[in-house]
C-alpha positions in Angstrom: 105.2 118.5 100.4 102.7 118.0 103.3 99.8 118.6 101.0 101.2 116.1 98.5 101.1 113.4 101.2 97.6 114.4 102.2 96.4 114.3 98.6 98.0 110.9 98.2 96.1 109.6 101.3 92.8 111.1 100.2 93.2 109.8 96.7 94.0 106.3 97.9 91.0 106.4 100.2 88.8 107.6 97.3 90.2 104.8 95.1 89.3 102.2 97.7 85.8 103.6 98.0 85.3 103.8 94.2 86.7 100.3 93.7 84.3 98.9 96.2 81.4 100.8 94.7 82.3 99.8 91.1 82.7 96.2 92.1 79.3 96.2 93.8 77.8 97.5 90.7 79.6 94.9 88.6 78.2 92.2 90.8 74.7 93.6 90.4 75.1 93.8 86.7 76.6 90.4 86.1 74.8 88.3 88.7 71.9 90.3 90.0 73.3 89.8 93.5 75.0 92.0 96.1 78.3 91.0 97.7 76.6 90.1 101.1 74.1 87.9 99.2 76.9 86.1 97.4 78.8 85.6 100.6 75.7 84.3 102.4 75.0 81.9 99.5 78.6 80.7 99.7 78.2 80.1 103.5 74.9 78.2 102.9 76.7 76.0 100.4 79.6 75.4 102.8 77.5 74.8 105.9 74.8 72.8 104.2 71.6 72.8 106.3 73.0 75.3 108.8 70.8 77.3 111.2 70.6 81.0 110.7 72.7 81.7 113.8 75.5 79.6 112.4 75.3 81.4 109.0 75.4 84.8 110.8 78.6 83.7 112.6 80.2 82.4 109.4 79.7 85.7 107.5 80.1 88.0 110.6 76.7 89.6 110.2 73.9 90.0 112.7 71.1 87.4 112.7 68.7 90.2 111.8 70.7 91.2 108.8 71.1 87.6 107.7 67.4 87.0 108.0 66.6 90.1 105.9 69.0 88.9 103.2 67.6 85.4 103.4 64.1 86.8 102.8 65.2 88.3 99.5 67.1 85.2 98.5 64.1 83.0 99.3 61.7 85.2 97.3 64.0 84.8 94.3 64.0 81.0 94.7 67.7 80.7 95.6 67.2 79.1 99.1 64.7 77.2 101.1 64.2 77.4 104.9 62.9 74.6 107.0 62.0 74.6 110.7 64.0 72.1 112.7 62.0 69.0 113.7 64.1 68.7 116.9 64.1 72.3 118.0 61.2 74.3 116.6 63.1 77.6 117.4 65.7 76.8 114.8 65.4 77.3 111.1 67.8 75.5 108.7 68.7 76.9 105.3 69.8 75.2 102.1 70.4 76.2 98.5 67.9 75.2 95.8 69.2 73.9 92.5 68.6 77.4 91.1 70.7 78.8 94.0 73.6 76.4 93.2 73.4 77.6 89.5 73.4 81.3 90.4 76.3 80.8 92.8 78.3 78.8 90.3 78.0 81.6 87.7 78.5 84.5 90.2 81.7 86.5 90.1 84.1 86.5 93.1 83.3 89.2 95.7 86.0 91.9 96.0 87.0 90.8 99.5 87.9 87.3 98.3 90.3 88.8 95.8 91.7 91.1 98.5 91.9 88.2 101.0 94.0 86.1 98.7 96.5 88.9 98.1 96.5 90.0 101.8 97.2 86.4 102.9 100.2 86.3 100.5 101.8 89.2 102.3 104.4 88.7 105.0 103.1 89.0 108.6 104.8 92.3 109.2 103.2 93.7 106.1 99.7 92.5 107.2 100.3 94.1 110.7 101.3 97.4 109.1 98.2 97.5 107.0 95.9 96.6 109.9 97.6 99.3 112.1 97.4 102.0 109.4 93.8 101.3 108.6 92.8 101.2 112.2 94.5 104.6 112.6 92.7 106.0 109.6 89.3 104.8 111.0 90.2 106.5 114.3 91.2 109.7 112.5 87.9 109.7 110.7 86.0 109.2 114.0 84.8 105.9 112.6 86.0 103.3 115.1 82.6 103.3 116.8 80.7 102.6 113.6 79.4 99.0 113.5 80.9 97.3 110.5 81.3 93.7 109.3 84.2 92.4 107.2 82.3 92.8 103.9 83.6 95.0 101.1 80.4 96.6 99.9 78.8 100.0 100.0 75.5 100.9 101.6 73.4 98.8 103.9 74.3 95.1 103.7 70.6 94.0 103.7 69.5 96.4 101.0 67.5 95.4 98.0 69.4 95.3 94.7 69.6 98.6 92.9 66.7 99.6 90.7 66.5 98.1 87.3 67.2 101.5 85.6 70.5 101.8 87.6 71.5 98.3 86.5 70.4 99.0 82.9 72.7 102.1 82.8 75.6 99.9 83.9 74.9 97.5 81.0 75.3 100.5 78.6 78.6 101.6 80.2 81.9 100.7 78.7 84.4 98.3 80.3 86.6 101.3 81.1 83.9 102.4 83.6 85.0 99.5 85.8 88.5 101.0 86.3 88.8 103.1 89.5 89.5 106.8 88.9 91.2 109.2 91.2 
């Protein structure tokens, strides 16, 4: 009986990890973007002309991580950066037309789906989930690990997976997107 409960917990944790990983791969395959890149593009659209520090606050990432992601987005022509004429220390970011197009066609990041469902729960259910997940993080000695509220695997400022990895996803069946135990 005790092992059954442990197996249920471990299986559920594994499903969360796999769902996150599979969704990240789905984003890469369908849009060529990572979840943090999509979230940052959304923040740039929302806070039109915002400075990097404002964007970092909006997406709960460090300025260094945001700058690294912006470098990749700028190389791909999705954003433009412009130094402030008032305060030369500040750099403002805006989407290009191509950035608007890419963002319009990009799938929804996993955390947006989760957030919608989580927000529909009653307050006591939300509190129970938060408490249980904090306890799990503590049991895994992970409460000291720096993490932002982005459902993605790997480094948040990583380059997109190699073309061969994305190609193999293109050949996989739709059933590959379903989480497995």
